[in-house]
Structure formats: structure tokens, C-alpha cells
VEXKOL-841814 format. One line per 8 residues: number of its first residue (from 1); their letters; for each residue x, y, z of C-alpha. Coordinates in nm, 2 decimals, decimal comma, padded with zeros to 4 digits. Last residue first. Layout:
BEGIN
NUM> A> X:Y:Z | ...
***
This chain:
BEGIN
533> GHRKIRIK> 03,97:01,53:00,29 | 03,63:01,46:00,45 | 03,37:01,54:00,18 | 03,57:01,52:-00,15 | 03,83:01,26:-00,04 | 03,56:01,06:00,14 | 03,33:01,06:-00,16 | 03,59:00,95:-00,41
525> EILANTSS> 03,74:00,68:-00,19 | 03,40:00,53:-00,12 | 03,31:00,53:-00,49 | 03,64:00,37:-00,58 | 03,60:00,10:-00,32 | 03,25:00,02:-00,43 | 03,36:-00,02:-00,80 | 03,67:-00,23:-00,71
517> DHKLKKNK> 03,48:-00,47:-00,50 | 03,49:-00,42:-00,12 | 03,78:-00,46:00,12 | 03,87:-00,10:00,19 | 04,15:-00,03:00,44 | 04,07:00,25:00,68 | 04,32:00,53:00,65 | 04,08:00,77:00,48
509> DFLEPLIN> 03,85:00,74:00,78 | 03,51:00,93:00,74 | 03,35:00,74:00,45 | 03,47:00,41:00,60 | 03,26:00,47:00,91 | 02,94:00,47:00,70 | 03,04:00,17:00,48 | 02,96:-00,10:00,75
501> KALQKGLE> 02,63:00,05:00,84 | 02,54:00,08:00,47 | 02,61:-00,29:00,43 | 02,35:-00,38:00,69 | 02,10:-00,15:00,53 | 02,16:-00,30:00,18 | 02,10:-00,65:00,32 | 01,78:-00,57:00,52
493> VGFQDFSN> 01,50:-00,50:00,28 | 01,54:-00,84:00,12 | 01,45:-01,00:00,45 | 01,09:-00,88:00,41 | 00,87:-01,13:00,59 | 00,49:-01,14:00,57 | 00,40:-01,27:00,22 | 00,56:-01,60:00,28
485> VNWIVGQV> 00,56:-01,77:-00,06 | 00,34:-02,06:-00,18 | 00,25:-01,88:-00,51 | -00,11:-01,96:-00,43 | -00,09:-01,84:-00,07 | 00,10:-01,53:-00,17 | -00,15:-01,44:-00,43 | -00,44:-01,47:-00,19
477> FVKHEYLA> -00,26:-01,25:00,06 | -00,20:-00,98:-00,20 | -00,57:-00,97:-00,27 | -00,63:-00,96:00,10 | -00,43:-00,65:00,15 | -00,58:-00,49:-00,16 | -00,94:-00,54:-00,03 | -00,83:-00,42:00,32
469> ILAGLTWP> -00,71:-00,09:00,16 | -01,04:-00,04:-00,02 | -01,26:-00,13:00,28 | -01,07:00,12:00,50 | -01,10:00,39:00,23 | -01,47:00,32:00,19 | -01,53:00,37:00,56 | -01,32:00,68:00,59
461> TIKEILLT> -01,51:00,82:00,30 | -01,43:00,86:-00,07 | -01,76:00,82:-00,25 | -01,97:00,55:-00,41 | -01,71:00,31:-00,54 | -01,63:00,18:-00,89 | -01,35:-00,06:-00,95 | -01,27:-00,13:-01,32
453> NSPRNGDF> -01,04:-00,41:-01,39 | -00,81:-00,40:-01,69 | -00,68:-00,61:-01,98 | -00,52:-00,48:-02,31 | -00,68:-00,66:-02,61 | -00,64:-00,33:-02,81 | -00,41:-00,34:-03,11 | -00,42:00,03:-03,15
445> TKFPILDE> -00,34:00,17:-03,50 | -00,24:00,53:-03,52 | 00,12:00,47:-03,61 | 00,06:00,20:-03,86 | -00,23:00,41:-04,02 | -00,02:00,72:-04,07 | 00,12:00,64:-04,42 | -00,22:00,51:-04,53
437> TVGEQRLE> -00,39:00,85:-04,47 | -00,66:00,87:-04,20 | -01,00:00,93:-04,35 | -01,21:00,82:-04,05 | -01,32:00,51:-04,25 | -00,95:00,44:-04,30 | -00,89:00,45:-03,93 | -01,17:00,20:-03,87
429> DPTKGKML> -01,01:-00,03:-04,13 | -00,67:00,00:-03,96 | -00,82:-00,12:-03,63 | -00,85:00,08:-03,31 | -00,81:-00,06:-02,96 | -01,11:-00,24:-02,81 | -00,99:-00,34:-02,46 | -00,75:-00,05:-02,39
421> AEPQAIFN> -00,99:00,20:-02,54 | -01,28:00,07:-02,32 | -01,05:00,07:-02,02 | -00,96:00,44:-02,09 | -01,31:00,56:-02,18 | -01,47:00,49:-01,84 | -01,22:00,68:-01,63 | -01,20:00,95:-01,89
413> ALLIDHQQ> -01,58:01,00:-01,88 | -01,55:00,99:-01,50 | -01,31:01,28:-01,49 | -01,52:01,48:-01,73 | -01,82:01,41:-01,50 | -01,62:01,52:-01,21 | -01,52:01,84:-01,37 | -01,87:01,94:-01,49
405> GTENLSYI> -01,92:02,23:-01,25 | -01,72:02,17:-00,94 | -01,83:01,88:-00,71 | -01,56:01,85:-00,44 | -01,63:01,54:-00,25 | -01,68:01,37:-00,58 | -01,96:01,11:-00,64 | -01,92:00,80:-00,84
397> PAIFDAPI> -01,58:00,73:-00,69 | -01,31:00,60:-00,91 | -01,06:00,31:-00,95 | -00,90:00,17:-01,27 | -00,69:-00,14:-01,20 | -00,45:-00,22:-01,48 | -00,30:-00,53:-01,65 | 00,02:-00,43:-01,84
389> IHTGQHIL> 00,10:-00,62:-02,16 | 00,43:-00,49:-02,27 | 00,52:-00,40:-02,63 | 00,39:-00,05:-02,61 | 00,08:00,09:-02,77 | -00,19:00,14:-02,50 | 00,01:00,07:-02,18 | 00,32:00,26:-02,32
381> QYFSHQGN> 00,11:00,56:-02,41 | -00,05:00,55:-02,07 | 00,28:00,66:-01,92 | 00,25:01,04:-01,89 | -00,05:01,23:-02,02 | -00,29:00,96:-01,92 | -00,12:00,94:-01,58 | -00,23:01,29:-01,49
373> TGAAGFLI> -00,60:01,20:-01,56 | -00,59:01,00:-01,35 | -00,38:00,96:-01,03 | -00,06:00,77:-01,08 | 00,06:00,41:-01,11 | 00,32:00,15:-01,05 | 00,35:-00,22:-00,95 | 00,62:-00,46:-01,07
365> PGTKYDVN> 00,47:-00,81:-01,04 | 00,51:-01,06:-00,76 | 00,57:-01,42:-00,86 | 00,68:-01,58:-01,19 | 00,74:-01,95:-01,19 | 01,02:-02,19:-01,09 | 01,02:-02,10:-00,73 | 01,34:-02,17:-00,53
357> KGNKKVSK> 01,32:-02,41:-00,24 | 01,30:-02,30:00,12 | 00,98:-02,49:00,20 | 00,78:-02,16:00,21 | 00,88:-02,10:-00,15 | 01,18:-01,88:-00,25 | 01,18:-01,62:-00,52 | 01,00:-01,34:-00,33
349> GNSEMDLQ> 00,86:-01,00:-00,42 | 00,53:-01,11:-00,27 | 00,50:-00,90:00,04 | 00,75:-00,62:-00,03 | 00,62:-00,59:-00,39 | 00,25:-00,58:-00,30 | 00,22:-00,37:00,02 | 00,52:-00,16:-00,07
341> QLYLPLKS> 00,40:-00,07:-00,41 | 00,04:-00,04:-00,27 | 00,14:00,27:-00,07 | 00,30:00,43:-00,38 | -00,01:00,35:-00,59 | -00,24:00,50:-00,32 | -00,06:00,83:-00,29 | -00,28:01,01:-00,55
333> LYQDYPLV> -00,60:00,88:-00,38 | -00,73:01,22:-00,28 | -00,68:01,32:-00,65 | -00,95:01,07:-00,76 | -00,93:00,86:-01,07 | -00,71:00,59:-00,91 | -00,48:00,41:-01,16 | -00,31:00,10:-01,02
325> AYSEAGLY> -00,08:-00,05:-01,29 | 00,07:-00,40:-01,30 | 00,40:-00,51:-01,45 | 00,56:-00,84:-01,55 | 00,29:-01,00:-01,75 | 00,38:-01,35:-01,86 | 00,03:-01,49:-01,94 | 00,04:-01,78:-01,69
317> TTYWIGLL> 00,23:-01,66:-01,38 | 00,18:-01,29:-01,39 | -00,15:-01,26:-01,58 | -00,34:-01,55:-01,42 | -00,19:-01,49:-01,07 | -00,32:-01,13:-01,09 | -00,66:-01,25:-01,20 | -00,66:-01,49:-00,90
309> GMIVPLNQ> -00,59:-01,20:-00,66 | -00,86:-00,98:-00,81 | -01,12:-01,26:-00,78 | -01,01:-01,36:-00,43 | -01,01:-01,00:-00,30 | -01,36:-00,93:-00,45 | -01,53:-01,25:-00,34 | -01,84:-01,34:-00,55
301> NFPATRFH> -01,68:-01,64:-00,73 | -01,48:-01,73:-00,42 | -01,79:-01,77:-00,20 | -01,81:-01,49:00,06 | -01,72:-01,57:00,42 | -01,36:-01,46:00,50 | -01,32:-01,20:00,23 | -01,66:-01,04:00,31
293> NDMAFAGE> -01,58:-01,05:00,68 | -01,25:-00,87:00,62 | -01,41:-00,62:00,39 | -01,66:-00,53:00,67 | -01,37:-00,50:00,91 | -01,18:-00,27:00,68 | -01,48:-00,04:00,65 | -01,53:-00,05:01,03
285> LMQIFNDY> -01,16:00,04:01,08 | -01,21:00,34:00,86 | -01,52:00,43:01,06 | -01,32:00,41:01,38 | -01,07:00,66:01,24 | -01,37:00,89:01,15 | -01,49:00,87:01,51 | -01,14:00,92:01,66
277> GIGIMLSL> -01,06:01,24:01,47 | -00,95:01,30:01,11 | -00,61:01,45:01,17 | -00,53:01,33:01,52 | -00,64:00,99:01,41 | -00,41:01,01:01,11 | -00,11:01,11:01,32 | -00,19:00,81:01,55
269> GIASWMSY> -00,21:00,57:01,26 | 00,11:00,39:01,36 | -00,09:00,32:01,68 | -00,25:00,04:01,48 | -00,46:00,04:01,16 | -00,17:00,19:00,96 | 00,03:-00,12:01,05 | 00,00:-00,36:00,76
261> RGGVFDWF> 00,31:-00,24:00,58 | 00,50:-00,26:00,91 | 00,39:-00,61:01,00 | 00,15:-00,66:01,29 | 00,19:-00,99:01,48 | 00,51:-00,83:01,64 | 00,29:-00,59:01,83 | 00,20:-00,22:01,87
253> VFMNGPNI> 00,28:00,02:02,15 | 00,20:00,38:02,21 | 00,46:00,57:02,41 | 00,34:00,88:02,59 | 00,35:00,72:02,93 | 00,71:00,63:02,84 | 00,79:01,00:02,87 | 01,01:01,09:02,57
245> GFEAVAKT> 01,36:01,20:02,64 | 01,55:00,99:02,40 | 01,66:00,77:02,69 | 01,30:00,71:02,77 | 01,22:00,59:02,41 | 01,53:00,36:02,41 | 01,42:00,20:02,74 | 01,06:00,16:02,64
237> NTSVAVFH> 01,14:-00,02:02,31 | 00,80:-00,12:02,18 | 00,74:00,18:01,96 | 00,50:00,46:01,86 | 00,67:00,76:02,03 | 00,57:01,10:02,16 | 00,77:01,42:02,13 | 00,68:01,79:02,19
229> KEVANQGL> 00,58:01,80:02,56 | 00,86:01,56:02,67 | 01,12:01,73:02,46 | 01,07:02,07:02,63 | 01,30:01,99:02,91 | 01,60:01,99:02,68 | 01,57:02,36:02,59 | 01,32:02,56:02,39
221> AQVLWQRA> 01,48:02,68:02,07 | 01,80:02,48:02,05 | 01,61:02,19:02,21 | 01,36:02,18:01,93 | 01,60:02,18:01,64 | 01,82:01,92:01,82 | 01,51:01,70:01,88 | 01,41:01,72:01,51
213> TLANTITE> 01,76:01,62:01,40 | 01,76:01,34:01,65 | 01,43:01,22:01,52 | 01,56:01,23:01,16 | 01,85:01,01:01,25 | 01,62:00,79:01,45 | 01,39:00,73:01,16 | 01,66:00,67:00,90
205> QTTFTKSS> 01,85:00,43:01,12 | 01,57:00,22:01,26 | 01,66:00,18:01,63 | 01,34:00,26:01,81 | 01,25:-00,11:01,78 | 00,90:-00,05:01,66 | 00,98:00,29:01,50 | 00,73:00,57:01,48
197> IIFLTTEP> 00,84:00,91:01,62 | 00,54:01,14:01,65 | 00,67:01,50:01,67 | 00,44:01,78:01,79 | 00,50:02,14:01,68 | 00,36:02,46:01,84 | 00,66:02,60:02,03 | 00,91:02,48:01,78
189> QCQKLHET> 00,75:02,67:01,49 | 00,69:02,48:01,16 | 00,71:02,53:00,79 | 01,09:02,54:00,77 | 01,08:02,22:00,97 | 00,93:02,04:00,67 | 01,20:02,16:00,43 | 01,47:02,05:00,67
181> IDTGDVNS> 01,31:01,71:00,73 | 01,33:01,60:00,37 | 01,64:01,79:00,27 | 01,84:01,59:00,53 | 01,82:01,28:00,32 | 01,72:01,01:00,57 | 01,39:01,00:00,39 | 01,08:00,95:00,61
173> VFHFRIND> 00,92:01,28:00,71 | 00,54:01,32:00,70 | 00,39:01,65:00,78 | 00,04:01,75:00,90 | -00,10:02,09:00,96 | -00,35:02,15:01,24 | -00,65:02,37:01,28 | -00,83:02,27:00,96
165> TRYYTLAE> -00,92:01,93:01,10 | -00,91:01,65:00,85 | -01,22:01,50:00,68 | -01,16:01,63:00,33 | -00,79:01,54:00,36 | -00,90:01,17:00,39 | -00,69:01,03:00,10 | -00,39:01,25:00,19
157> SAMAPGLD> -00,40:01,14:00,56 | -00,45:00,78:00,44 | -00,15:00,79:00,21 | 00,08:00,95:00,47 | -00,04:00,72:00,75 | 00,02:00,41:00,54 | 00,35:00,52:00,37 | 00,52:00,64:00,69
149> SGGIGINV> 00,54:00,37:00,95 | 00,50:00,12:00,67 | 00,82:00,22:00,52 | 00,98:00,51:00,72 | 00,89:00,70:01,03 | 00,87:01,06:01,15 | 00,52:01,20:01,17 | 00,53:01,58:01,21
141> VDTIKKGT> 00,22:01,74:01,37 | 00,18:02,11:01,33 | -00,05:02,36:01,51 | -00,02:02,23:01,86 | -00,16:02,47:02,12 | 00,07:02,71:02,31 | 00,15:02,66:02,68 | 00,53:02,72:02,65
133> AGVWTGNR> 00,63:02,36:02,66 | 00,36:02,26:02,41 | -00,01:02,21:02,47 | -00,24:01,91:02,51 | -00,57:02,06:02,60 | -00,60:02,21:02,25 | -00,91:02,03:02,13 | -00,73:01,83:01,86
125> VADSFTKM> -00,42:01,75:02,07 | -00,63:01,63:02,36 | -00,87:01,43:02,14 | -00,56:01,26:01,98 | -00,43:01,17:02,33 | -00,74:01,03:02,47 | -00,83:00,84:02,15 | -00,49:00,70:02,11
117> QNLVRNIE> -00,50:00,56:02,47 | -00,84:00,41:02,39 | -00,70:00,24:02,08 | -00,40:00,12:02,29 | -00,64:-00,04:02,55 | -00,85:-00,19:02,27 | -00,55:-00,37:02,12 | -00,45:-00,49:02,47
109> PMVDQGDV> -00,80:-00,63:02,54 | -00,82:-00,79:02,19 | -00,50:-01,00:02,20 | -00,67:-01,30:02,37 | -00,39:-01,52:02,50 | -00,35:-01,89:02,42 | -00,03:-01,85:02,22 | -00,21:-01,59:02,01
101> YIPHNDRN> -00,59:-01,58:02,05 | -00,85:-01,37:01,88 | -01,16:-01,31:02,10 | -01,46:-01,14:01,93 | -01,44:-00,76:01,94 | -01,73:-00,70:01,70 | -01,50:-00,43:01,55 | -01,20:-00,65:01,48
93> RLAIHLVA> -01,01:-00,36:01,31 | -00,67:-00,43:01,48 | -00,74:-00,80:01,48 | -00,72:-00,80:01,10 | -00,36:-00,68:01,13 | -00,32:-01,02:01,28 | -00,04:-01,22:01,11 | 00,09:-01,47:01,37
85> RNETTNIK> 00,46:-01,50:01,41 | 00,72:-01,77:01,37 | 00,96:-01,54:01,18 | 01,01:-01,77:00,88 | 00,66:-01,91:00,92 | 00,45:-01,60:00,91 | 00,14:-01,82:00,93 | 00,16:-01,84:01,30
77> QGSFMNNI> -00,21:-01,92:01,37 | -00,42:-01,63:01,49 | -00,77:-01,76:01,39 | -00,81:-01,51:01,11 | -00,48:-01,61:00,94 | -00,56:-01,99:00,97 | -00,91:-01,94:00,83 | -00,77:-01,76:00,52
69> AEKLHSEN> -00,51:-02,04:00,47 | -00,78:-02,31:00,50 | -00,99:-02,13:00,24 | -00,69:-02,10:00,01 | -00,61:-02,47:00,02 | -00,39:-02,44:-00,29 | -00,61:-02,70:-00,46 | -00,91:-02,48:-00,39
61> ALEYLLDM> -00,75:-02,17:-00,53 | -00,64:-02,35:-00,84 | -00,99:-02,48:-00,89 | -01,11:-02,13:-00,86 | -00,86:-02,03:-01,13 | -00,98:-02,32:-01,35 | -01,34:-02,20:-01,32 | -01,23:-01,85:-01,39
53> TKTTINNK> -01,06:-01,94:-01,71 | -01,34:-02,17:-01,82 | -01,59:-01,88:-01,78 | -01,37:-01,68:-02,02 | -01,07:-01,46:-01,95 | -00,85:-01,19:-02,10 | -00,99:-00,92:-01,88 | -01,24:-00,65:-01,97
45> SYDLLFGD> -01,52:-00,83:-01,78 | -01,36:-00,76:-01,44 | -01,62:-00,50:-01,33 | -01,58:-00,47:-00,95 | -01,86:-00,26:-00,80 | -01,82:-00,15:-00,44 | -02,11:00,01:-00,25 | -02,16:-00,28:-00,01
37> FEAHFKKF> -01,99:-00,55:-00,22 | -02,04:-00,62:-00,58 | -01,91:-00,86:-00,84 | -01,87:-00,85:-01,22 | -01,78:-01,10:-01,48 | -02,10:-01,28:-01,58 | -02,32:-00,98:-01,60 | -02,05:-00,79:-01,79
29> RDLDEDFL> -02,03:-01,07:-02,05 | -02,40:-01,09:-02,11 | -02,37:-00,99:-02,48 | -02,13:-01,28:-02,54 | -01,98:-01,33:-02,88 | -01,91:-00,97:-02,95 | -01,76:-00,92:-02,60 | -01,52:-01,22:-02,65
21> KRLHTARI> -01,43:-01,11:-03,00 | -01,34:-00,76:-02,88 | -01,13:-00,92:-02,61 | -00,91:-01,09:-02,87 | -00,86:-01,47:-02,86 | -00,53:-01,63:-02,95 | -00,36:-01,56:-02,62 | -00,67:-01,72:-02,45
13> EQSHASLK> -00,62:-02,05:-02,61 | -00,25:-02,06:-02,52 | -00,34:-01,97:-02,16 | -00,57:-02,28:-02,15 | -00,27:-02,51:-02,18 | -00,09:-02,33:-01,90 | -00,40:-02,34:-01,69 | -00,46:-02,71:-01,74
5> EYIRM> -00,09:-02,78:-01,67 | -00,11:-02,59:-01,34 | -00,43:-02,77:-01,25 | -00,27:-03,11:-01,29 | -00,37:-03,33:-01,59
***
């Protein structure tokens, strides 16, 4: 019997077994189903699994040649097959600086050069030696990007607020909706604002549209010559950067072996380095590097990314779960679910295998989440009593960076209670013993048997954040390997953008003949009549 058939058959056994029963029958369940790594504790005992389940999943990983795939990524092989590219975000945090080759060339010298360039510039902004056109220090940094050029720096900047300088405010603009940049510019003064334009090609429509708006705002106040002192670029298109008015000496490059959603470790993280300083940025890289080494070397049954990735495969492909929740119990991590949405759904939201054939099984889940305890008063109702089975990751630090009375203990009590409630539920007999009337018992019954991981970390630091993000990157990689999809392209992002470029001129020209479907034609006609006569 093939491993897929074994897992499918085993899933029927698991469906018939309640988590309560599994805990009652095995008092050592936690001991069997937890793993630790350098201040990280992953408790995965509250999952619908047995030892047999995990053994079958490790067999699946071995038959999928996961170890070989890991080694291929770390050695610089071109595992992004549809774009013929290496996948080397891991090189950006390669802190022992061992050579990593792409097409016979060691990429580390250039990575280190850009890192040093970032240090020099970020230090200058932080200490006030980089000044605006009128000689005033920078008080506001506006990062303009979209997708990975926004979500990573924005998430990490929020997560590491505690470590940020108090002398500079940070803004992240991504939406092409003019409201986004307008509201941020209201908080800034042209003389003291620095813009970081993050676009690999320097042609991304949303980013360049916002950049042009920012430049117009600045030029109206300070003149064209001020652009060079108030704009820098993270890009590879030197010509377009120079035409914009940015000194190419103030352009920070990154590489085609770094995908957008994996780029916060590169110059895309320039705004973050300005915020937290070079040393803290390096600590974040060190944490990611430590997780990289753990992922590369630890046995699968002790390997946090592998275990989490396999559990995701188990629920999505074999138990039919369509969604997945990430629930951080720390306000600093409030943007983590949004960041992981892109990481996970853009990577593995695929229906075609690497060989070009359609998959005949479920792949990437729908990811959502919010900071606890806010989520408890929002969507947890559906997780507890809805008709969907939604595996969840609960994440919390043992120590708060802002200890205030009993607040963190209250937070941690909720963090521990929610997975227990999801696992146990509440039976009609328990409700009767509490004196609940019969007419209310159906409404107050909780089936339980709802799965979750609990990830406990010591404290939110640059190091632990780096390790945490790398953990999820590798989890997604594990799933892509086993699902046999390319986790590193994103062609699905492009179609709507291409159509939008065709539609834009049609909104202005009422004489232009429309050749879309009847719905699209009607919408275009309505908008161009109302907006452009």
C-alpha cells in the first residue's frame, strides 16, 4: 500500500477518535508530542494524531525526498523551476558566511556589501548626519512598496516597536488608493521626511504611483533638487531610479534569488534597520540563521518546521480542513497573521504540480488570524462551535516587554485556556451537573476535538522574531515539497494587474469600444460617465 493510501485509511481511524480519549488513554501524550528549540516550545499534543499518524507523516516526508529538497535549497540549486532561479533568502542571514554559489559564483560578498551599505546609511539617518535638503534631521521615514516590499518591514517594525528609536516615526504605504498615502503625508513635514521606494523593477504600478505622489508633494514644498536628499530606492533598475531623481549611489540592490515575500532580510528591510538599528537587525538575522540550521540538521521528529508542515499536510490533504488560524497572544505580533497570509497563500495557493499537471488533492489552506484576546471576541465562536474544523497555532511569549500588574498573566491564562477548550469541549452531562436547563444544553454544548498547536517563546526580541519568521518560511517550504508545487512563483498575482492596465485607458475614453463581458463593460461605462463625463 502506498503512503498516500495508508494516510487516507488512517485518517478514517482518527476521525472516529476524540482528543479527550487520546489524552485519557495516554498520560504521557505531551511528552511524546512536543519539541523544543533554543527557547521555543512547540506543544502539538492537542492535534488529531497518534504515534502512528506521525510515523506515517515522516514516511511521507521521506518518500517526498524532503531532506534532498532542503539540501538543494541551501546549496543554491535552482529549485524555482518555472522561473529558473535559486531560492536563497537563507543566504541573506548566512551568519557564518560560508560560501553559497549560484552559477558558480559565491553570492555572499555582494550580500555583505549591501548589508554594510545599509548599515552606513541607517546609522547616518539615526544619528542625524543624513539631513534633508534644508539641513534638518529626518523625523519621518515612509516606506513605499507593496506585497513583500511592505508586509515584511511593516510586520517586523510593529513587532519590534519596543526596540525602535523614539526620534523617528515610521510609515508604511502600499495601497494605490490615494487615501493611504494622503493620510500618512498629513503626519509628515517635507523638510524632515525620507521616502524609501521599494520595487525590484521600479515599475510596480501601485508603488510607482504612490512614489510619484510623494515626489510631487515634496517638490511643491522644496523644489526638484530636494528629491535626492529625501528619496532612496531599493531596486535593481538603475536607469529608472536615476530618471526618478534618486542618486544611484542611494540605491540598495537585491537579487532575483530572493522572492518578494522572503525579502525582509534584504535591503527591503532598510526601514526596519533604521528603526531598530544595525545591531538589532543583525540579531534578527542571527535568529533566522539559527532556525535555518535547526531546519537543515535536526531529525524530522525533533524539527519544528517539519513537524508543523506535516501537520498542515495532514489537516489540509487528509482531514479536509480548508482554513488555518494563526493566533498570536502578543500585541506586537498583531500584523503577523497578515504577513503569513502572503507567505503561505501566495507560496502554496497552487493547483498545478511542478510537472505542469493539475493536482488531485487539496493544497494551500486559507489563513487568517488576529491578536489574542481580540480574536476571542470576534471569530473564535466559529472555531469553537461552527461546522468547520480549523486548525490553529497559538503563539505567546512567557515574558511581556510591558509587564503591567497582572495583565500578562491574564493574557497567558487565556492563551492556555483556549486550546484546552478547543480540545476538550463541554458535554451535555457536564452542563447538567452545572445546572444548565435542558432547553439550553444544545446551545451550550461544545463538541471539542478541535486541533491546535501551542508555540511558547521566551520573549519578543529581534532574535526570536527572526527565528519565528524563519520557522514559518520553512514550514511553508515543507508543504510545497510534499504537495509537489513550486512555492516560489506567483503567476496568479499577475493576471488581474495586466487586465487593470488595459482597463485604465478605457475609463477615460468614452469613445473607446469595449470588448469585455457584459458585466465588465457595464461597470466601465458607469464609472467613466460618472467620473469623466
